[in-house]
N, C-alpha and C positions, 0 to 999 in steps of 0.2 A: 372313276371317270373324272377327267380333268375339268377345270373351270372353262366355261365357254370363252373363246377368244374373240375380241372385238377390235376391229381396225382403229376405231376412233379412240379407244383407250391407249393404244400404242402411239397414235398420232399426237395425242395430248401430252404424253410423257416426253416425246421427242421434240415437240414444238413444230410439227410439220402437218401437212394436210392429210386427211384420210385417203384422198385420191393418190397421193404419192405413196403411202403405205400399201395401198391396193396394187399399184403398178409394180412395186418391188416384190411383193409376195406372189404376184402372178407372173413373174419372170418377164415383165415388159419394161423394166426400168431403162435398159440400154436404148430401146427404141425411142424413148422420150427424153433422152439426154440427161438422165439423173446421175449425178456424180457418184463415183465408186465409193468414196468414203461415206456418203449419205446412205448408199445401199447397205454398206457393212453395218452402220449404226442401226438401221432398221432390222436387219437380220439378227444382229447380236441380241437386241432387246426382245425380238420375237421369239428367239430360242429360249431366252431367260423366262419369258412369260408363258411358255408351253405351247406355242403354235405348232411346232413339229411333232410334239407328243400327241396332240389331238388328232393329227392326221394318221399317226400310227395306230391309235386306239380305234379309229374308224376304218382302218385298212385302206385309206385313201393314198394316192400318190400325190405328193406335194407338188404344186405347179412350179415352185422354185427349187432348184437343185441345192440341197443343204450340204455345205462343206462339213468335213469331219467335226469341226468345232472343238478340237482337242489340241493343246500344245504339249509337246513332249520335251523332256529334258534328259539328255544322254550324259551319264556320269561314269567316271572311271572306276569308282568303288562306292559302296554304301557305307564303308567303314569310316569315311571321312566325316568328322563332326560338322564341317561346313555344309555338307549336303543336307543332312536332316535338320540343321538349324535354319537354313534358308528356305527349305521346302514349304513350310507353313506360310511364309510371306508370299510366295508365288501362288499357292493355293488361294489365298485371300484375294490377291490381285486379279486373278483370272475368273474366280467365281463371281466377283462383283460385276463382270460384264457378260456373264453367262457362258464362259468358256471352260471346258474341262482341262485337267492337268494331270500328267502321269510321268513317272520316272522310269528310264530304261538304263540298265547297267551294261556297259560295254565290256565284253569278255574277249580280249585279243586272241585267246587260244580256241575260241569257239568259231568254227568255220561258218556256222549258220548265221552269225552276226553279219558277216560280209555279204551274204546272200540277201539278208533282210534289209540292208541299207536302202536299196532301191524301192522297197515296198513301204518304207516309212512315209513317203510322200502321199500315199493313199490313206494311211492310218492317222496322220497328224497334219493339222493345218500349217504348223511350223515347228521348228526344233531349236532348243537352247543347248549348246554344246559346252560342257564344263571341263576346264583344265585339259588333261591329257586325252580326254575323249575327243577333243577337237584336233585329231591328227590330220595330216595332209590328205590322205586317201578319203577319209570321211567327209571332209570339207568339199573336196572336188566332186565326189559322187553326188552329194546333195545339192551343190551349187550349180551344176551344169544347166539344169532347166530353170534357173532363177527361183529356186525353192527358198522360202523365207527361213533364214537361220540367224542366230545371234550367238556370239562367243562370250562365255562368262569365265573370267580369270584366265584368259588366254588371248594372245594377240598373234597376228600373222602379217608379214611384210609383203607376201606375194599377192594377196587379194584385198580389195576394198570391202571390208565387212564391218558390220556393227559389233562393237565390243564393249564390255563393261568389266573393268578390272579394279583391284585395289591399287592405290597409288603407292608402289613399293618405296620409291625414293622419299616420299613424304613420311611414310611410316618409319623407315629407318632413321630419318632425321630426328623424328620425335624421340625415338628410343635412345639414340646416341647422345643427344643433348641432355636427356634425363640422366644417363649413366655418368656423363662428364660432370654434371652439376653435383652429383653425389660424391665425387672425388675418387672414383675407382680408376686404377691404372692398368692392371693386367687382366685382359679379357680373353676368355676361351670361348670360341664359337663352336657349338655342337650341332652336328647334323647326322643323318643316317647314310650309310653307304648306298642304300637302295635309291635314295632320292637326291643324292649329292648333285647330280647333273641338273635336274630340274630346279634345284635350290640355288643354282649359280647366281641369278640376278640378285637375290637377297643377300647371299654371302659376299658377293663382290661389292655391293653397295655398303654393307657393314664394314668390310675391310677398308674401303676407301675413306669412308667418313670417320671411322675410328682413327685411321692413320693421320688425319688432319688435326686431331686434338693434341696440342702441344704438351699437355699434362699426362698423356697416356702413352704406354708402350705399344709397339706393333702387335695386333691381336694374333692369336694362334687358332687354327682351324683343325678340328678333330672329327673324323668320320667314324661313326659307331656302327657296329653290326647289331641289328635288332634281333632279340632272341626269338627262337621258335616257341611254340606253345608249351613245350615240356622243359624248356631251358630257363635258367636264371640269367638275369641281365649281368653282363661282364662289366663290372665297375672298376677293374684294376687300372684302367687308364687314369683314374683320379690321382693315383699315388704320385706320379711324376709331376703333377701340376699343383700339388698341395705343399710343396717344399721348394726352396731356392734351387736353381737360379730364377725360375719363372714361377713364382707362387701366385696362382690365380686368385683374384678376389671377386671376380664376377663371371658367372656362366650365362652365356646368351644362347638359348635353345631355339633352333629354327622352327621345329615342329612341335605342336602341342602334345602329340602322342609320345614324344621322347621325355617330356617333363615328368610323367608319372614314374617310370622306372628309375630315372635319375634322382628324383626326390626320395624314393624308397631306398636307393643305394646309399645316399647320404645319411639317411636316418639310421640304417643298419650299422654304418661306420661311426655313428655318434658325431657326425659333422653337422653342426647347427646352421640353419638358414634363417636369417641372414647373418647371424653373429660371426660364424666362421667363414662362410662364403655366401655371396649374394647370387640370386638367380632371377632371370627374366625370360619371357617367352615371346617370340615374334608372332605367335598365334594365340588366340583365346581358346581355352579348353573347357570341357564340361567339368564343373565342380572345382574350378581353380580357386574360387573364393571360399571353398570349404576345406581345403587341404590344411595340414597342421601349420604350414606357413603359407598363407594365401599368395598366389603367384601374380606378379606384375606382368601384364601382357598387352599386345596390340589386338584390339577387337575390330573385326571387319564390320563395316556398316551394312548389315544384312538387309534391313528394311529398304534403305536407299538403293542398294544394288538390285534387289528384286524388283522394285518399282521401275527403275530405269530399264532393266532388261525386258520386263513385261510390256512396257510402253513401246519399246523398240520392235519387239517381235509382232505385236499387234499392228503397228504401222506397216511392217513388212508384209503381213498377211493381207491387209487392206490394199496394198499396192502390188500384190502378186509377186513379191520378191524383187520388184523393180523400182524400189524407192530411189528418188533422185539424190538424196543425201545419205551418207554413211557417217555414223558418229562413233568416235572412240572416247569413252568416258572413263576417267580415273577418279576414284573416290578415296579421300583420305581416311585412313582408319583412326580409331580413337585409342589413346594411351590410357589404360586402366592401371592406376598405381595402387599396389597392395604391399603387404609387409615383406615379401621375399626379396625386394630390392634394397631393403635397409631403411625404408621410409615408413613410418607409422602413419 
């Protein structure tokens, strides 16, 4: 049995009157002109203190209609380290205001997902769409009835939406300036064939900024095929870049998942990092600081991104998806300098 719920306890914590709390919980707030954001504050804390749980225990119908009270996050894949690294920050942010949080994986080959999109509005108070999960069809399907959504690591030019992204330009600038200071001249940018299209903003920024460095040659871009589970990583591409005319002295890896097979291939060929060739990553990866040559990388500001996105989606929920202002927030990543770049 849950602890008895008292309106005055809730009122004291919020700094409002017991009468106001009573009006909100008895679905009479609109009649008395109580602001929507105040109503949401009362309902959020009431949910956190167990008001709705008590009604369920007593088999009573709550006088106020309880919204789902759950924020969902649609992700393109659970294999991305970014997803399960940022998830705990979201969990903490939403639990602090009594809101649930869950993750949905988008499977483009599953026809049931397309049919479920319309039902998400019933299951979740709002949704955070991550990366490629925020495709045009999904956005338009959810956005039509002013449903609260926020895009994470994705932008759109067609609609005014709240977005939270890593500042690619600032991150690339940090990395290029660091490489230039260390005196490297021949840079090889490595990406995967599968993600080359989506990586274009990062690669284009790298190419342009490296090209402005007077002490450096024009960078070369190589698209690699990621091995299947039963295959070995094909590292033969390294041969042509380890000798003149273009002897690479710096590898810039766009994705963290590419770093592990590349580092393993270099080790098998007895190519030392950073003595023979330096390496940096445009993403932070799990265990980068524990590899035989710890990897220099750009680390996304996970805590800040989660807090911004959580605040945005909660504001949208309070305003029923009709918020007056839409914000586009870019947060600068942090350059984590380790041994692989040649700096101790």
